[in-house]
C-alpha positions in Angstrom: -32.7 27.9 -12.3 -31.5 24.9 -10.3 -28.1 23.5 -11.2 -27.9 20.0 -12.5 -26.2 17.7 -9.9 -23.3 15.7 -11.2 -20.6 13.3 -9.9 -17.1 12.8 -11.2 -14.6 10.0 -11.5 -10.9 10.2 -11.8 -8.3 7.4 -12.2 -4.6 7.2 -12.5 -2.7 4.0 -13.1 0.4 5.4 -11.5 0.3 6.1 -7.8 0.7 9.7 -7.0 -1.5 12.7 -6.2 -0.2 15.1 -8.8 -2.0 13.7 -11.9 -5.2 13.1 -10.0 -5.2 16.6 -8.6 -4.7 18.1 -12.0 -7.6 16.1 -13.4 -9.8 17.1 -10.5 -9.0 20.8 -11.1 -10.0 20.4 -14.7 -13.3 18.7 -13.8 -14.1 21.4 -11.2 -13.4 24.1 -13.8 -15.5 22.3 -16.4 -18.4 22.0 -13.9 -18.1 25.7 -13.0 -18.2 26.7 -16.7 -21.2 24.5 -17.3 -22.9 25.6 -14.1 -23.1 22.0 -12.8 -23.4 21.2 -9.1 -20.5 18.9 -8.5 -21.7 16.7 -5.6 -18.8 14.3 -5.3 -15.5 13.2 -7.0 -14.7 9.5 -6.8 -11.1 8.4 -7.4 -8.8 5.4 -7.9 -5.1 6.1 -7.5 -2.6 3.6 -8.8 -5.2 1.4 -10.3 -5.1 0.0 -13.9 -8.1 0.6 -16.2 -8.3 -2.9 -17.7 -11.1 -4.0 -15.3 -13.6 -2.6 -12.9 -12.3 -4.1 -9.7 -11.7 -0.7 -8.3 -12.7 0.7 -4.9 -13.5 4.2 -6.2 -15.6 2.9 -9.1 -17.5 0.6 -6.8 -18.1 3.4 -4.3 -19.4 5.6 -7.2 -21.8 2.8 -8.4 -23.1 2.4 -4.9 -23.6 6.1 -4.5 -25.5 6.2 -7.8 -27.6 3.3 -6.7 -28.8 5.3 -3.8 -28.8 8.8 -5.4 -29.4 8.3 -9.2 -32.6 10.3 -9.2 -30.7 13.4 -8.1 -27.7 13.0 -10.4 -27.8 14.0 -14.1 -24.3 13.2 -15.3 -21.0 11.4 -14.6 -18.1 13.7 -15.5 -14.7 12.2 -16.5 -11.6 13.9 -17.7 -11.0 11.5 -20.5 -12.7 8.3 -21.7 -9.6 6.3 -21.0 -10.1 7.0 -17.3 -13.2 4.8 -17.4 -11.5 1.9 -19.0 -8.5 1.0 -21.2 -10.7 -1.8 -22.7 -13.0 -0.1 -25.2 -15.6 -2.9 -25.2 -15.7 -3.2 -21.4 -15.8 0.6 -21.1 -18.7 1.1 -23.5 -20.6 -1.7 -21.8 -20.1 0.0 -18.4 -21.3 3.3 -19.8 -24.4 1.6 -21.3 -25.0 -0.1 -17.9 -24.9 3.3 -16.1 -27.3 4.8 -18.6 -29.7 1.8 -18.6 -29.6 1.2 -14.8 -29.4 4.7 -13.4 -30.3 7.0 -16.4 -26.8 8.6 -16.1 -25.1 10.1 -19.1 -21.3 10.7 -19.4 -19.7 14.1 -20.0 -16.1 14.2 -21.0 -13.9 17.2 -20.1 -11.1 16.5 -22.6 -12.2 16.5 -26.2 -11.8 12.8 -27.2 -11.5 12.2 -30.9 -11.7 8.6 -31.8 -10.4 7.4 -35.2 -10.7 3.9 -36.4 -8.2 4.4 -39.2 -4.8 6.0 -39.4 -4.5 8.6 -42.0 -1.8 7.5 -44.4 -1.5 10.7 -46.5 -3.6 13.7 -47.5 -5.1 11.7 -50.4 -6.6 9.1 -48.0 -5.8 5.4 -47.6 -3.8 3.6 -50.2 -5.7 1.0 -52.2 -4.4 -2.3 -53.3 -3.7 -2.8 -56.9 
């Protein structure tokens, strides 16, 4: 059975190789466990996630434009590595899916909660 080809993206807002290398290792391990063929890892080091003016992200989109028929997924360590702006990040994910047919796989289990839990009985109600 042929392995599904994937690309990965890593980003760190703080310049320094240690955090990026750790995330890359986790992605490689994830791809090995899932039996994915990791074709390439794109990275942005020392770049904030509030916009998409990033060299690594632009290189990844350019790569996908030319190779999207061969790539099944984009692997990220954490959803916050795509964007710190939820609306912008979700829009970009939808763009990748609509334009290139690429889905996202997240290594770290992201649990998103819209509400803080106040106590075990649930949220307090106004009287």
